Each structure stands twice: as C-alpha cells, then as structure tokens.
C-alpha positions in Angstrom: 25.3 -31.7 29.4 27.7 -30.3 26.7 26.9 -32.8 24.0 23.4 -31.9 24.5 23.4 -28.4 24.4 26.3 -28.5 21.1 23.5 -30.6 19.9 20.8 -28.2 20.7 22.7 -25.4 18.9 23.5 -27.7 16.0 19.9 -28.0 15.4 19.0 -24.3 15.9 21.7 -23.3 13.2 20.6 -25.4 10.8 17.1 -24.5 11.2 18.4 -20.5 11.0 20.4 -21.6 7.9 17.5 -23.3 6.1 14.8 -20.2 6.7 17.4 -17.7 5.6 17.8 -19.5 2.5 14.5 -20.1 1.8 14.2 -16.1 2.4 16.4 -15.4 -0.1 15.3 -17.6 -3.0 11.9 -16.5 -2.6 12.4 -13.0 -3.3 14.2 -13.7 -6.2 12.4 -13.3 -9.4 13.4 -15.0 -12.7 14.9 -12.0 -14.6 15.7 -14.7 -17.6 11.9 -15.0 -18.3 9.2 -12.8 -17.4 6.1 -14.4 -17.8 2.5 -13.7 -18.4 0.2 -15.7 -16.3 -2.8 -15.3 -18.2 -1.3 -16.0 -21.9 -0.2 -19.2 -22.7 3.2 -18.4 -24.5 5.3 -20.5 -26.6 9.1 -19.5 -25.7 11.6 -18.6 -28.6 10.4 -22.0 -30.8 9.6 -20.5 -34.1 9.3 -23.7 -35.6 6.8 -24.9 -33.1 4.5 -21.8 -33.5 4.5 -22.0 -37.4 3.2 -25.9 -37.0 0.9 -25.2 -34.2 -0.5 -22.2 -36.6 -1.1 -24.4 -39.6 -2.5 -27.2 -37.6 -4.4 -24.5 -35.6 -5.3 -22.1 -39.1 -4.3 -19.0 -36.8 -1.6 -16.1 -37.1 1.2 -15.9 -35.3 1.4 -13.0 -32.6 5.5 -12.8 -31.8 6.4 -10.8 -29.3 9.8 -9.9 -29.5 11.3 -8.7 -26.2 14.4 -8.7 -24.0 15.7 -9.2 -20.3 16.6 -5.5 -20.1 13.5 -4.0 -21.8 11.7 -2.0 -19.4 8.8 -1.6 -21.6 8.6 -5.2 -22.6 7.8 -6.1 -18.3 5.6 -3.3 -18.3 3.7 -4.8 -21.6 3.7 -8.5 -19.9 2.3 -6.6 -16.4 -0.6 -4.4 -17.9 -1.3 -5.0 -21.6 -0.7 -8.7 -21.5 -2.9 -9.0 -18.7 -6.0 -6.8 -19.9 -9.0 -8.6 -20.2 -9.8 -7.9 -23.5 -6.6 -8.5 -24.8 -6.5 -11.5 -23.1 -9.5 -12.9 -24.9 -8.2 -11.5 -27.9 -5.2 -13.3 -27.8 -6.9 -16.3 -28.0 -7.2 -15.7 -31.6 -3.5 -16.0 -32.3 -0.8 -18.8 -32.2 1.7 -16.8 -29.4 5.1 -16.8 -29.2 7.7 -14.9 -27.2 11.0 -14.4 -28.8 13.9 -13.3 -26.2 15.7 -11.2 -28.7 19.3 -12.0 -26.8 18.6 -15.8 -26.9 17.6 -15.6 -30.9 19.2 -13.6 -32.2 18.7 -14.9 -36.0 14.7 -14.4 -35.5 15.3 -11.1 -34.4 17.5 -10.2 -37.7 15.5 -12.4 -40.0 12.8 -10.0 -39.1 14.6 -7.1 -39.1 13.5 -6.1 -35.3 15.2 -2.7 -34.3 13.6 -1.6 -31.4 11.7 -3.3 -28.3 9.2 -4.4 -27.6 8.3 -5.2 -31.4 5.4 -7.1 -31.8 5.0 -8.8 -34.8 2.3 -10.9 -36.5 2.5 -13.6 -39.5 0.7 -15.6 -41.4 1.5 -19.9 -40.8 3.8 -19.3 -44.0 5.8 -16.9 -42.0 4.5 -13.8 -44.3 4.5 -10.7 -42.0 0.6 -9.5 -41.9 1.3 -6.3 -39.5 4.1 -4.9 -36.6 4.1 -2.4 -33.8 6.8 -1.3 -32.6 7.0 0.3 -28.9 5.1 0.2 -25.8 1.8 -0.5 -26.5 -1.0 -0.2 -23.0 -4.1 -2.3 -23.0 -6.2 0.2 -25.3 -3.5 0.4 -27.9 -2.7 -3.5 -28.0 -6.7 -4.1 -28.3 -6.9 -1.7 -31.2 -4.0 -3.4 -33.0 -5.4 -6.7 -32.1 -8.7 -6.4 -33.7 -7.3 -4.4 -36.5 -5.1 -7.7 -37.4 -8.3 -9.7 -36.7 -11.1 -8.1 -39.0 -8.2 -7.8 -41.7 -6.8 -4.0 -41.1 -3.5 -4.9 -40.3 
C-alpha cells in the first residue's frame, strides 16, 4: 500500500511541477524582440533588405529600436498595427534593427534617439527620416509623403 501511495504522490508532484512550469513559461514574453504581428519585418539583416529592395524595386523602411525603448514598443503596438499604416508598409521592404545588436548600422546612419524611422533606396541612400514616437496618423502621413515623393 505504501509503494502505491508513494507512486501516486510522485506522479501528482510531477504533474504539479509540469503545470507550474507551463504557467511560468506561458507568462514570459520575449523582450528581446517585440514583433509586429501584422507586419513582416526582416530583423537586423541590412544586406538582405538591400538585396530584396533591388529585386522588388522598393525603398527600405528601417525601424531603429531597442528593447529598453518604451516608445518603440508603443509604436509596434499602435502605429504598426493600424490597418492604414500596415497597407502603406506593403510599399516598402521592412527592416527592424535592434541598435544594441547592430550598433555599426546605428553609427553608419548616425542614429541618435529612438525610435528612428529611416527610409533608404536600394543603394542605401537616405530618402527620409523621422525621429521619436509617431502615432498611427503621423506614421501614415510620413509614409504617404515618402510614397508620393515628398519625403
């Protein structure tokens, strides 16, 4: 009887431990990358973005951000989830650059504050830039100006 009870207790303990682990893991968010679910970003690979821009004959929109940047995360949640903005973003090759992971690209483009949104052509030449938090309406206006050649 004691062996049976010990076996039941062991199984119960394992189940409780497993459920606890799942609970803890499901509550953890990946703070290394804040991903926009509606937008298909290339991450930290400038070379790939340039190649894609040449192939698709598009500008590259670079979102310079950081894990610790509260405004960057807000833009991901609000501006980059807005249906009008998402639609306009289809006109660009999208590159998200974590400035802590790729500091040389931050230096190359002389990026200071975060977030910084940069638009470059397929040769890597800067077309337009906006620094600081942009709400959906501001981002929409910025993208429309770039698309219509006013950026």
